[in-house]
C-alpha positions, 0 to 999 in steps of 0.5 A: 103761318108759313108762307109756303117753302123757302118763304118767311113767317111774320108770326114769330115776330108777334109772338115773341114781340108785342108793340111797345107798353108801360106798366104804370104804378097804380093801374093800367087806366093812368094816361100821359100828357101827350098820349096819342101824340104820334112822333117820327124820329129819323135821329141818329145822335143824342140830342134827337135821341134823347129828345124824342125819349122824353117824348116818349116817357110823356106818353107820345108814340114814337116810330124810329126810322132807322137805317138798314144797317146799325147806327152808331148809337147801336155800336157804342160801349157798353156792349153785352151779348151784342146789344149796345146798352147806350142805345137801350139806355135812350130808346125805352118804349118806340117803335122800330122800322128800317128803312133805305131812305134812297129808295122810292119805296121807302119814302111812300112809306114815310109819307103814309107815316106822315099823314098819321103823324103830329111830330118828327124829330131828326139831327141830321146836318142841315140839307140832308134830311131834303136831299133824301126827299123827307125834308120838312117842305115836303113832308110839310106839304103831306100834313100841314099840321106837322111839327118838325124838329131839326137839331143841328150844331148851329142851325140851319140858317147858320153860315156855319150850318154845314160845319161838323161838331160835336158836344166837346167843339160846341161846349168849347166854342160856346164858352162854357168849356172856358168856366169848367177848368181845374186851379191851373186854369186848364179846361176839363173835358167833362163827361156831362154833354151839355149841348147834347143834353140841353138841346135835346131839353129845349127841342122837346120844350118847342114841341110842346109850345107847338103843339098848344100853338097849333091848337089854337091855329091848326098849323104845325111849324119847323122848329131849328135848334142849335146845339151851340145855342143851347150850350150857350144858354147855360151861360146867361148870368155870366153874359149879362155880367160880361155885356154889363161891364164888358169884362169876364167874370174871371178877370173880377168884376163878377164874383168868380166860383173857383175863387170863392172859400164858401162855394168849392170842392175840397179833399177829404183824408181819404182823397174823396171830396165835399163840397161847401156852399154855404154863401148865405150868413145862416149857413156859413155860420153853421159851417163854422159851428161843424167843423168847430171854428166859430172863429171864423164867422165874422169872416164870411167870404164876399168875394175871391179868398184864397187864404180862407180857401187854404184854411177850409182846405186844411180843416176838411182834410183831416176827416174822411168824407164819411165822418163828415157826412155825419158831421153835417148830417141834417145841418141845413147848411149846403154842404153835399159829398161828392157822390159817385153815379151808384151813391147818387141812385141811392140818395134820397132824392133819387129813390123818393121819385123812382128815377131807376125804370126797366126795360124789358129785352127779350136777349138782356133781360130787364135794363136798368136805367134813368126815366126823364124826371118828369113830373107825371105817373111814374112808368115802372116797365118798358118793353124793349122794341123789337129790333128793325127785322121784327119791328118793321113788319109790326109798322107796316101792318098798321099802315095796311102792308100785306104780308105780300107786300112786306116780303116784296119789300124786303127782297128789295132791300127797301126794308130789313131782311125778316126773320125766317121761320 
């Protein structure tokens, strides 16, 4: 329906897009555990974005609050037809609304959304949300049952709360990077973002725990997740060894994994790599039998063993990875290929649990991506949420805003400029 000459039509947004839906294997009546739980996602970096994606995969109705200008995630490569595959890998099954939170009318929209919300996720530096008028204190005054999850580098109460940092800073400071070293002890810059992913997981876990607490008490809470602490938590075993003995694992008081011959990575003849993790005697026996070196069976490594590492390295280097895969097939002795990502996606466990799902995008078509590995009904297809210019009117209409209201907000740059007919 046209609203007059030179006026916008809201109809195309409804014709082109629907609000996010799920198509499930086994029929439309299957439900997920967090269905009907509403999340407002203010995040703009991976920890918060991934946290809300996990919640969406568990059934939450997630509405992203985005700025009027594209955020960092929408600019990160790979870019295809003007769309970031980085962004679409972590934003399936979410609604999107664009708001200029510096404007009072935008805050009023947030307050109306908060009245109906169960959860807020944000990952700004501590203090930013409060300065925008959407901090925990304000939103909790509107909805006493609200669970408000903040993810930041060091936490809101830290002396370092205003210190900037990326994943590389946090894995370095937490000690994780020191344990990701090459033979020359030079730390490896991993493509796996440890603090980002662990803080997202701890955020989602804490939110689910807070939902259970709210079921008992009726009260919400502020959850304060630190990325530094999340990365540090991955070193729990090494920490106990350090605190009990007073020495780092690399100083010889604990078994340093990189020094173990039977827990290491070896180069094959074709420059591919094979992992040997045959720690237990029965696994070591099988390994030695498969490489035709039964004389090594009595020499099970139990500590640093550079000579045994050289022996195994020489053995593995005599055959290609494909040859070793055949030799160790069904051996059950903890020997594995170092797969590429493409190979991992075809690996039996990935296919069994149908880890790859698709997002249907109006420009890119089907975008394959990994789902969260939660053990619930497997979503097969997600609709891509419309961009804020199209999606904002859909969200506002659910709140009771009229076409005239939406036009006025767009004209005042409170929300994005709308799609014209």
